[in-house]
C-alpha positions in Angstrom: -4.2 206.0 41.6 -3.7 207.4 38.1 -0.3 208.7 37.2 -0.1 210.9 34.2 2.3 213.1 32.4 1.9 215.5 29.3 4.9 216.3 27.1 4.1 219.5 25.3 5.8 221.4 22.3 8.3 218.7 21.0 9.0 217.0 17.8 8.2 213.3 17.9 10.7 211.3 16.0 9.6 207.7 14.8 11.7 205.4 12.6 9.3 206.5 9.8 8.9 210.0 10.3 8.9 213.2 12.4 6.3 215.6 13.4 5.1 218.2 16.1 3.1 216.9 18.8 2.1 216.7 22.4 2.4 213.1 24.0 0.2 212.4 26.9 1.2 209.2 29.3 -1.1 207.5 31.5 -0.4 204.6 34.0 2.7 203.4 32.1 1.3 203.7 28.4 1.1 206.3 25.8 -2.4 207.3 25.8 -2.6 210.0 23.1 0.1 211.7 20.4 -1.2 215.0 18.8 -3.9 217.6 19.4 -5.9 215.3 21.7 -2.9 214.8 24.2 -3.7 218.1 25.8 -7.4 217.7 26.0 -9.2 215.9 29.0 -6.0 215.3 30.8 -6.4 213.6 34.3 -6.1 215.6 37.3 -2.6 216.1 38.7 -1.1 215.5 35.3 2.6 216.4 35.5 3.7 218.5 32.5 7.0 218.8 30.7 8.1 221.5 28.4 9.7 219.9 25.3 10.2 223.2 23.4 13.2 222.9 20.9 13.6 219.2 21.8 12.8 215.9 20.2 10.8 213.2 21.6 12.2 209.9 21.0 11.3 206.3 21.7 13.5 205.0 24.7 16.7 203.4 23.7 16.7 199.5 23.4 20.3 198.1 23.9 19.9 194.5 22.5 23.2 193.2 23.9 24.3 193.5 27.4 25.9 191.5 30.3 25.0 192.6 33.7 26.4 190.6 36.7 28.0 188.2 34.2 30.5 185.7 35.7 33.2 185.5 33.2 36.8 184.4 33.1 37.0 183.8 36.7 35.5 187.2 37.9 32.0 189.0 37.9 31.3 192.2 36.0 31.2 195.4 38.1 27.7 196.7 37.1 24.9 194.4 38.2 21.3 194.5 36.9 20.6 197.8 39.0 23.8 199.9 38.5 24.0 198.8 34.9 20.6 199.7 33.8 20.4 202.7 36.1 23.4 203.9 33.9 21.4 203.3 30.9 18.5 205.6 32.0 20.8 208.4 32.4 21.8 208.0 28.7 18.2 207.4 27.3 18.3 203.5 27.3 14.9 202.2 28.8 15.1 198.5 27.9 17.9 195.8 27.5 18.0 192.4 26.5 20.8 190.6 28.3 22.2 186.9 28.0 21.7 183.9 29.9 24.8 181.9 29.4 24.7 178.2 30.9 27.9 176.6 31.8 28.6 173.5 29.7 26.3 170.8 30.7 24.4 173.1 32.7 20.1 172.9 32.0 19.2 175.8 30.3 16.3 176.3 32.5 18.7 176.3 35.5 20.8 179.0 34.1 17.5 180.9 33.1 16.0 180.9 36.4 19.5 182.1 38.1 19.7 185.0 35.5 15.9 185.8 36.2 16.8 186.1 40.0 19.6 188.4 39.5 17.6 190.7 37.2 14.8 191.3 39.8 16.9 194.5 40.7 16.8 196.1 37.4 15.7 199.7 36.9 14.6 199.2 33.3 12.5 196.6 31.6 14.4 193.8 30.3 14.6 190.4 28.4 16.7 187.7 27.5 18.6 185.8 24.8 19.5 182.4 26.0 22.9 181.0 24.9 23.2 177.4 23.8 26.5 176.2 24.9 26.0 172.3 24.3 23.6 170.1 23.0 21.5 167.2 24.1 17.8 166.1 24.2 17.4 168.1 27.3 18.7 171.3 25.8 16.4 170.5 22.7 13.4 170.4 25.5 14.4 173.4 27.3 14.5 175.6 24.1 10.8 174.6 23.7 10.0 175.5 27.2 11.6 178.7 26.9 10.1 179.9 24.0 6.6 178.9 24.6 6.4 179.4 28.6 9.0 182.1 28.9 8.7 184.5 26.3 12.3 183.8 24.9 12.4 184.2 21.1 16.2 184.3 20.5 19.0 182.0 21.3 23.0 183.0 21.5 25.8 181.0 19.8 29.2 181.7 20.8 31.6 180.5 17.9 34.6 181.6 20.0 36.0 180.7 23.3 37.3 177.2 22.8 37.3 175.0 25.9 34.7 177.0 27.6 31.4 178.1 25.9 32.2 177.6 22.2 29.6 175.9 20.0 30.9 173.4 17.5 29.0 173.0 14.1 27.1 170.1 15.4 25.4 172.3 18.0 24.9 175.1 15.7 23.2 173.0 13.2 20.9 171.5 15.8 20.2 174.6 17.6 19.5 176.5 14.6 17.1 173.9 13.2 15.2 173.9 16.6 15.0 177.5 16.7 13.4 177.5 13.1 11.0 174.9 14.5 10.0 177.2 17.6 10.0 180.5 15.6 13.0 181.7 17.4 15.9 183.8 16.1 19.4 182.4 16.4 22.2 185.0 17.1 25.8 184.6 16.8 29.0 185.6 18.1 31.1 185.1 15.0 34.9 184.4 15.7 36.5 181.2 14.7 37.4 179.6 18.1 39.8 177.2 16.9 41.9 179.9 14.9 41.8 182.2 17.9 43.1 179.5 20.0 45.9 178.8 17.8 46.7 182.4 17.2 46.9 183.2 20.9 49.5 180.4 21.3 51.4 181.6 18.2 51.5 185.4 19.5 52.6 184.3 22.9 55.5 182.3 21.3 56.5 185.6 19.7 56.9 186.9 23.1 54.1 189.3 22.9 52.1 189.0 26.2 50.5 192.6 26.6 47.2 193.9 25.4 48.6 194.6 21.8 48.6 190.8 21.3 44.6 190.6 21.7 44.0 192.1 18.2 46.7 190.1 16.7 45.3 186.8 17.9 41.7 187.8 16.5 42.3 189.3 12.8 39.2 190.3 10.9 39.2 187.3 8.8 38.7 185.1 11.9 35.4 187.0 12.3 34.7 187.0 8.6 35.1 183.1 8.4 32.6 182.5 11.2 30.0 185.1 9.9 30.3 183.3 6.4 30.0 179.9 8.2 27.0 181.0 10.4 25.1 182.6 7.4 25.9 179.4 5.2 24.4 177.1 8.0 21.3 179.2 8.2 20.8 179.3 4.6 20.7 175.6 4.2 18.4 175.2 7.1 16.3 178.2 6.1 16.4 180.1 9.2 17.0 183.8 9.7 20.3 184.8 11.9 21.3 187.9 13.6 25.2 188.6 13.9 26.2 190.3 16.8 29.0 193.0 17.2 29.9 193.1 13.5 33.3 194.8 13.8 34.8 194.5 10.4 34.5 194.7 6.8 34.8 191.0 6.4 31.8 190.3 8.4 29.7 193.3 7.1 30.4 192.3 3.7 29.2 188.6 4.2 26.0 190.0 5.6 25.7 192.3 2.7 26.0 189.6 0.2 23.6 187.1 2.0 21.0 189.9 1.9 21.6 190.7 -1.6 20.5 187.0 -2.4 17.4 187.5 -0.3 18.7 185.6 2.8 17.5 187.2 6.0 20.5 188.2 7.9 20.8 190.8 10.3 23.8 192.7 11.8 24.4 194.5 15.2 27.2 197.1 15.6 28.5 198.3 18.7 29.1 202.0 19.5 32.8 201.5 20.3 33.5 199.6 16.9 32.1 202.8 15.1 34.4 205.1 17.0 37.5 203.5 18.6 40.4 201.9 16.5 43.0 199.4 17.6 45.7 201.9 18.6 44.4 201.8 22.1 46.1 198.4 22.4 49.5 199.8 21.7 49.3 202.5 24.7 52.3 202.1 27.0 50.5 201.7 30.2 49.0 198.3 30.6 46.1 199.5 32.6 45.0 201.8 29.8 45.4 199.3 27.1 43.6 196.5 29.0 40.5 198.5 29.4 39.7 198.1 26.1 40.1 194.3 25.7 37.0 192.8 24.3 36.1 190.6 21.6 35.9 191.1 18.6 38.6 193.7 19.3 38.7 197.2 18.0 40.0 197.5 14.4 42.1 199.7 12.1 39.9 202.9 11.2 39.2 201.6 7.9 36.8 199.3 9.4 34.7 202.0 10.8 33.6 203.5 7.8 32.3 200.2 6.3 30.2 199.9 9.7 28.7 203.3 9.2 28.1 202.6 5.6 26.3 199.4 6.5 24.0 201.2 8.8 23.3 203.9 6.2 22.4 201.3 3.5 20.2 199.1 5.9 22.6 196.1 5.6 23.2 196.4 9.5 20.4 197.1 11.6 20.9 197.7 15.2 23.4 199.3 17.7 24.4 198.0 21.0 27.1 198.2 23.6 28.0 194.6 24.8 27.9 196.4 28.1 30.1 194.1 30.2 32.5 195.9 32.7 35.6 194.9 34.4 37.5 197.3 36.7 41.5 197.5 36.6 41.9 195.2 39.2 40.0 192.5 37.5 41.8 193.2 34.2 45.2 192.7 35.9 44.5 189.0 35.8 46.0 189.2 32.4 49.1 191.2 33.2 51.4 188.6 31.8 49.1 186.8 29.4 46.6 189.0 27.4 44.4 185.8 27.0 43.6 185.9 30.5 42.3 189.7 30.4 38.7 189.6 31.2 36.9 190.5 27.8 34.5 193.5 28.1 34.0 197.4 28.0 31.0 199.6 29.0 28.9 202.3 27.1 25.2 201.8 28.0 24.9 205.4 29.3 27.0 206.8 26.4 25.8 204.9 23.3 22.8 207.1 22.2 24.7 210.4 22.4 27.8 209.0 20.9 25.8 207.6 17.8 23.9 211.0 17.5 26.8 213.1 17.7 29.0 211.0 15.2 25.9 210.1 13.0 23.2 212.7 12.9 25.5 215.6 13.6 27.9 214.6 10.7 24.8 213.9 8.4 25.6 210.1 8.3 22.2 209.5 9.8 18.8 211.1 9.8 17.1 211.7 12.9 14.5 208.7 11.8 17.3 206.5 11.0 19.0 207.2 14.4 15.8 206.1 15.9 15.7 202.8 13.9 19.2 201.8 15.0 19.0 202.6 18.4 15.4 201.4 19.4 12.9 200.5 16.7 14.6 198.0 14.8 15.6 196.2 17.9 12.0 196.1 18.8 10.9 194.7 15.4 13.6 192.1 15.1 13.0 190.8 18.5 9.1 191.1 18.3 8.1 193.8 20.8 7.2 196.3 18.5 5.1 198.4 18.8 5.0 197.8 22.5 8.8 199.2 22.4 10.5 201.3 20.0 7.6 203.7 19.0 5.8 207.0 20.1 2.4 206.0 19.4 -0.8 205.4 21.4 -0.8 202.3 23.1 3.0 202.0 23.4 4.8 201.6 26.6 5.7 205.2 27.8 9.4 204.7 27.5 10.4 208.2 26.2 13.6 210.4 26.0 13.5 214.2 25.5 16.4 214.9 23.4 18.5 218.3 23.5 20.3 218.4 20.3 22.1 221.3 21.5 22.9 220.0 24.9 26.8 219.0 25.3 28.6 216.6 27.5 32.3 215.6 28.1 32.1 211.8 28.8 34.3 210.8 31.7 34.6 208.0 34.2 34.5 210.8 37.0 30.8 211.7 36.0 29.4 208.2 34.7 26.8 206.3 36.6 28.3 202.8 35.6 30.4 201.3 38.7 33.3 200.7 36.5 36.6 202.6 37.1 37.3 203.5 33.3 35.5 204.9 30.5 36.6 203.8 26.9 35.2 207.1 25.6 37.0 209.2 28.0 37.3 212.7 27.1 35.2 212.8 24.2 32.8 215.7 23.7 29.3 215.2 22.3 26.5 217.5 21.3 23.1 216.0 21.7 22.1 214.5 24.9 19.0 213.4 26.9 17.6 215.9 29.1 14.9 213.6 30.4 14.2 210.0 30.3 10.9 208.5 31.1 10.5 204.9 32.1 6.9 203.1 32.4 5.6 206.9 32.4 7.6 207.8 35.3 10.2 210.6 35.0 13.3 208.7 36.0 16.2 211.2 34.7 15.9 215.0 34.4 18.7 217.2 33.6 21.4 215.4 35.3 19.4 214.1 38.2 19.1 210.3 38.2 16.0 208.7 40.0 16.3 205.1 39.1 14.7 202.8 41.4 15.9 199.2 42.3 13.4 196.4 41.1 11.0 198.8 38.9 12.0 197.1 35.7 9.8 194.5 34.2 10.6 191.2 32.5 9.3 191.5 29.2 8.2 188.5 27.3 9.0 188.2 23.5 6.5 186.0 21.7 7.7 183.5 19.0 7.5 184.7 15.4 4.7 182.3 14.4 4.0 180.2 11.4 5.0 183.0 8.8 8.4 182.7 10.2 8.8 179.2 8.9 6.9 180.2 5.6 9.3 183.1 5.0 12.1 180.7 5.5 10.9 178.3 3.1 10.3 181.1 0.3 13.7 181.9 0.8 14.8 178.6 -0.2 12.8 178.8 -3.6 10.0 176.3 -2.7 6.7 176.7 -4.5 3.9 178.8 -2.8 1.7 175.6 -2.7 4.6 173.7 -0.8 4.6 176.7 1.9 0.8 176.6 2.1 0.9 173.0 2.8 
């Protein structure tokens, strides 16, 4: 049976332009955009009036951790509750992380995560972390790219004695990613320095959450970003730096891009809006809720991140949605290093960035679309299936009410965590309706997410031009590239 939905009277906003148009969705895809959309619609087509609203591609959050086992506990949001919260905020796709334990085969971890994700309410994909190196890891990376549609691999430069990559692993994995046409991604913090500084801060008698940012100062991130960029430059592989939080890291990316290197940067909504004063709150439960890595920074860093997004030196926005309740965070009551790292935000990201970006003039509406959807789709090779309002694209759509308002609160959120790091913030510009696979899943405050309706989206490898582009970046002759 054909299912169809006609959106009338709105303004389509894509990353390249905006224009008045109707949009027809049929059987999960966008069938037509423009005057033809309202002509010859199938019988029983549902109609939505989008007058005064913007029609945006569904948000893509390229950095989430649903149902993550971490630091002796498991996140509060599983793949259903977390993605359902995303739908309420206009996010219709996520890219989560498969994180093998040291010595665990990558394929075993991947199958485990695929099983957990079967309950997802949104479409989803995975980055797979490389946490150790062997011939088996080399082989599994090939299987993941060629058979499972994985085109990005994550590398943690932090978390010593757990999942931290040493330089040997980074080099081997980056080189293998280049061979396969996959994108290396990096959590850039110097794990050795963090380990040392955690001990030094503890020796000073600082055991509460205020010790967390002291043990992870901006230069710890900047050093790791520079190192990852240098390794990628030598090997000729593009690299994507996740959750860029500070001037030092943003400038490292900008310098590399200025010399022609393909380096991409991701920013979290929290790092754009929250500063490090939260860690000095006298109540442990309140302060511990904000413990994540990299930590929130002094306000001066926020403007640098906004300017990076405005200039195109930073490319995507994400949340690192990784939720732990107060009882879980209490594991670090006497030692900040034992507080499970992570915060929420998947439901709030788009409204926060619209309010603080578009409403202030920092971003145009098309730039907003780029950093919340289109750029992630392009970088991870699912564009124009995702990230575009255009014929043939997936019918993942948000109707955006620019005058709608909302006060963010844990009392009204859909996430299962018992805290909201944006508590009390009022935003103007919110989703009125969210459409996933052509189905209305959120409408004026009513969430209609369904367990298991999300699909696993394979992401193709980047192909021969990926290696050729890398070689050109190394100043080889064109004839050498052709060979």
